[in-house]
C-alpha positions in Angstrom: 0.0 0.0 0.0 1.2 3.5 -0.9 1.9 5.4 2.3 0.7 8.6 0.8 -2.7 7.2 0.4 -3.2 6.5 4.1 -1.2 9.1 5.8 -3.4 11.2 8.1 -0.8 14.0 8.4 0.7 16.3 5.8 4.5 15.9 5.5 5.3 19.1 7.4 8.1 19.6 9.9 6.4 19.4 13.2 3.4 17.4 12.2 -0.2 18.7 12.5 -3.3 18.1 10.4 -5.8 20.5 8.9 -8.7 18.2 10.0 -9.7 19.7 13.3 -12.1 16.8 14.0 -9.1 14.6 14.7 -7.3 14.3 18.1 -3.9 15.4 17.0 -1.0 13.3 18.3 1.2 14.4 15.4 1.6 17.9 16.6 4.1 18.5 19.3 2.0 21.2 20.9 0.3 21.1 24.4 -3.4 20.1 24.2 -4.0 22.5 27.2 -3.7 26.3 27.3 -3.3 28.6 30.2 -6.5 29.9 31.9 -7.2 33.5 31.0 -5.6 33.3 27.5 -8.8 34.2 25.7 -9.2 37.5 27.5 -5.5 38.4 26.7 -6.2 37.7 23.0 -9.3 40.0 23.2 -7.4 42.7 25.0 -4.6 42.5 22.5 -7.0 43.6 19.7 -6.8 47.2 20.7 -3.0 47.2 20.5 -3.1 46.1 16.9 -4.2 49.6 15.9 -0.7 50.8 16.0 2.9 49.6 15.7 4.5 48.0 18.7 7.6 49.5 20.2 10.5 47.7 18.7 12.4 47.2 21.9 10.0 44.4 23.2 11.2 45.1 26.7 8.5 43.3 28.7 8.7 40.3 26.4 12.5 40.2 26.7 12.2 40.2 30.5 9.6 37.5 30.5 11.6 35.4 28.1 14.8 35.8 30.0 13.1 34.8 33.3 11.6 31.8 31.6 15.0 30.4 30.4 17.3 31.9 33.0 19.4 34.4 31.1 19.8 38.2 31.0 17.1 40.1 29.1 19.8 41.8 27.0 20.6 38.3 25.6 17.0 37.9 24.1 16.4 38.6 20.4 12.7 38.3 19.5 11.8 36.0 16.5 8.6 34.8 14.9 9.0 31.2 16.0 12.0 28.9 16.1 12.2 28.5 12.3 12.5 32.2 11.8 15.1 32.3 14.6 17.0 29.5 12.9 17.1 31.3 9.6 18.4 34.4 11.3 21.0 32.4 13.2 22.3 30.5 10.2 22.3 33.8 8.2 24.7 35.4 10.6 27.0 32.4 11.1 27.2 30.5 7.7 28.7 31.5 4.4 28.5 29.8 1.0 30.5 26.6 0.8 30.9 26.2 4.6 30.0 23.0 6.4 27.3 22.8 9.1 26.9 19.7 11.3 23.3 18.7 11.9 21.8 15.7 13.7 20.2 12.7 12.0 17.3 12.3 12.3 16.1 15.9 12.6 13.5 18.1 11.0 14.2 18.9 7.4 14.3 22.6 7.9 17.8 22.4 9.3 19.3 21.2 6.0 17.0 23.5 4.0 18.1 26.6 5.9 21.7 25.7 5.6 21.4 25.2 1.9 19.6 28.5 1.5 22.7 30.2 2.8 24.9 28.3 0.4 26.2 26.0 3.2 26.7 22.3 3.1 24.8 20.2 5.8 26.8 17.3 7.2 24.5 14.7 8.9 25.7 13.1 12.1 23.8 10.5 14.1 22.0 12.6 16.8 23.5 10.5 19.6 27.0 11.1 18.3 26.8 14.9 17.9 28.6 15.6 21.2 31.4 13.3 20.1 32.4 15.7 17.2 36.2 15.9 17.8 36.9 19.0 15.8 34.1 21.6 15.8 36.3 24.0 14.0 35.8 21.9 10.8 32.3 23.4 10.7 31.0 27.0 10.4 28.3 26.0 12.9 26.8 23.0 14.7 23.0 22.6 15.1 21.6 20.5 17.9 18.0 19.6 18.7 17.6 19.5 22.5 15.5 17.4 23.1 15.8 15.8 19.7 13.0 16.0 17.3 11.7 13.3 16.5 13.1 11.0 19.2 12.4 13.2 22.3 15.7 12.3 23.8 17.8 15.0 25.5 21.5 15.2 25.9 22.9 15.1 29.5 23.1 18.7 30.5 26.7 18.5 31.8 27.9 16.9 28.6 26.0 19.4 26.5 27.7 22.3 28.4 31.1 20.7 27.9 30.4 20.4 24.2 29.3 24.0 24.1 32.6 25.0 25.7 34.5 23.0 23.1 32.6 24.8 20.3 33.3 28.1 21.9 37.1 27.4 22.1 37.0 26.4 18.4 35.1 29.6 17.5 32.3 27.5 16.1 28.8 28.8 17.0 26.5 26.2 18.5 22.8 26.6 17.5 20.5 24.8 20.0 16.9 24.2 19.0 15.0 24.0 22.3 11.5 23.8 20.8 10.4 21.1 23.2 12.6 21.8 26.2 9.7 23.6 27.9 8.0 20.3 28.5 10.9 19.2 30.7 12.7 20.5 33.8 16.1 20.4 32.0 18.2 23.6 32.1 18.3 25.8 29.0 21.5 26.7 27.2 20.4 30.3 27.0 23.2 32.6 28.2 26.1 30.3 27.4 28.9 32.0 25.5 29.2 30.9 21.9 25.6 29.4 21.8 22.6 30.7 20.0 19.6 29.2 21.8 16.3 29.0 19.8 13.1 28.9 21.8 9.4 28.6 20.9 7.0 30.3 23.2 4.0 28.6 21.7 4.5 24.8 21.8 4.3 24.3 25.6 1.4 26.8 25.8 -0.8 25.2 23.1 -0.8 28.1 20.6 1.6 27.1 17.8 0.1 29.3 15.2 0.9 32.4 17.3 4.4 32.3 15.8 6.3 33.8 18.7 9.7 32.8 20.0 13.2 34.2 20.5 16.9 33.5 20.2 19.3 34.0 23.1 23.0 34.7 22.7 25.8 36.7 24.2 28.5 39.1 23.0 29.0 39.5 19.3 26.7 36.7 18.3 23.9 38.5 20.1 24.8 41.8 18.4 24.8 40.1 14.9 21.4 38.6 15.6 19.9 41.9 16.7 21.3 43.8 13.8 20.0 41.3 11.3 16.5 40.7 12.7 13.5 42.3 11.0 12.0 45.4 12.6 8.7 44.7 14.3 9.3 41.0 14.0 6.5 40.2 16.4 3.0 41.8 16.2 1.7 43.6 19.3 -0.9 41.0 20.0 1.7 38.2 19.7 3.9 40.1 22.2 1.0 40.5 24.6 -0.1 36.9 24.4 3.5 35.5 24.5 4.5 37.6 27.5 1.4 36.5 29.4 2.1 32.8 28.6 5.7 33.0 29.7 4.6 34.2 33.1 2.3 31.2 33.7 4.6 29.2 35.9 1.9 27.1 37.6 0.6 26.0 34.1 4.0 25.0 33.0 4.6 23.0 36.2 1.2 21.2 35.8 2.1 20.4 32.2 5.5 19.0 33.2 3.9 16.9 35.9 1.4 15.4 33.4 4.2 14.6 30.9 6.3 13.0 33.6 3.4 10.8 34.6 2.0 9.9 31.2 5.2 9.5 29.1 6.5 6.4 31.0 3.1 4.9 31.1 2.7 5.3 27.3 6.2 4.0 26.6 5.7 1.0 28.8 2.4 0.2 27.1 4.0 0.6 23.6 6.6 -2.0 24.6 4.0 -4.3 26.0 2.1 -4.1 22.7 5.2 -5.1 20.7 6.4 -1.7 19.5 9.9 -0.4 19.9 9.9 3.1 21.4 13.1 5.3 21.7 14.2 6.8 25.0 12.5 10.1 25.5 12.8 13.0 28.0 10.1 15.2 26.5 6.6 15.1 25.2 7.7 13.4 22.0 7.8 9.6 21.6 9.2 7.9 18.6 8.6 4.2 18.0 9.3 1.6 15.4 6.2 -0.1 14.1 6.0 -3.4 12.1 3.7 -1.8 9.6 3.4 2.0 9.6 0.6 2.1 7.1 -1.6 -0.1 9.3 -0.9 2.2 12.3 -1.9 5.2 10.1 -5.1 3.4 9.0 -6.2 2.2 12.4 -5.6 5.6 14.1 -7.4 7.5 11.4 -10.4 5.2 11.7 -10.6 6.3 15.4 -10.3 10.0 14.5 -6.7 10.2 15.7 -3.7 11.7 13.9 -0.2 10.5 14.4 3.1 11.5 12.7 4.4 9.4 9.8 8.1 9.6 10.8 9.2 8.1 7.5 9.5 11.7 6.3 12.5 12.0 8.6 15.9 11.1 7.1 17.1 7.6 8.1 13.7 6.5 9.5 11.8 4.0 7.4 9.4 2.2 9.8 8.7 4.7 12.5 5.8 6.8 14.0 6.1 9.8 16.2 3.5 10.9 18.7 3.2 13.5 21.4 2.0 12.7 24.9 -1.5 14.2 25.5 -4.2 13.9 28.2 -4.6 10.5 29.9 -7.9 9.7 28.3 -6.6 10.6 24.9 -3.5 8.6 25.4 -5.7 5.6 26.3 -7.6 6.0 23.0 -4.4 6.0 21.1 -3.1 3.0 22.8 -6.3 1.1 22.1 -5.9 2.0 18.4 -2.3 0.9 18.4 -3.3 -2.4 20.0 -5.4 -3.1 16.9 -2.6 -2.2 14.6 0.0 -4.5 15.9 
């Protein structure tokens, strides 16, 4: 059977389906949203009548507090991908090599090529073993990895960041899913450009709000190169509100820490082969991906066909959702085995 005929998810980077009747396990976004978000959206309408101040001071403070860096290190961006393009644009020149993990989202290689660079794929669990970072114009990491959900040990990651700094090789760290964990951010480390989404953990991915964080000359290059008014006034208001919802974030992390091991254990019991995960993402190998796609779609569920990722040919990616929804998915996967 042709996989394109049964896939219930378009082949986009982070998953997601246009069919809103489906419970979407393919999208790495929180199914919950902070209380009070609707009123913030409504209040933000009045601010859209004029341009926002381009300093984004309140947003920078909230973002810095969220990741633990200085507000001066924060450079606003319209989501991680816009931040990634900005970061690659100020670090990579035509013909230069950039190390990227495998598997990873296809945008890493695409953005490198758009700058004339040459992506060099390295197995994601061998990225921190790169002996000579100075062979590359930049190194890109996914922390935690997308699609596996596995995070590097924070002490080893910091040691690698220091090795890259000594080699004068910028380290670009995509922390799109780090908000679902209690792991420390790389924001504020010298020689590192940290890329953060404000929207995944708060359940509003289409808001398109995020930021980069860097120090010294890297930060200056990012700030000079970024677009003026890169975030709309409503996006700034909503994102700033979300970043201050510490109780919501704690509840989300508690749910993930409870549900993820339960889901992983049940996948193993059913006969699937899940990868280790530290975040809301779970990647598993399936005997027949097409059957998984068919059975989940029949039950109005969407999962991510991970065969779109380089080097994966029999895998499915899901995100951990609410307990009752996870149970529905596990029931469907039991029928697909």
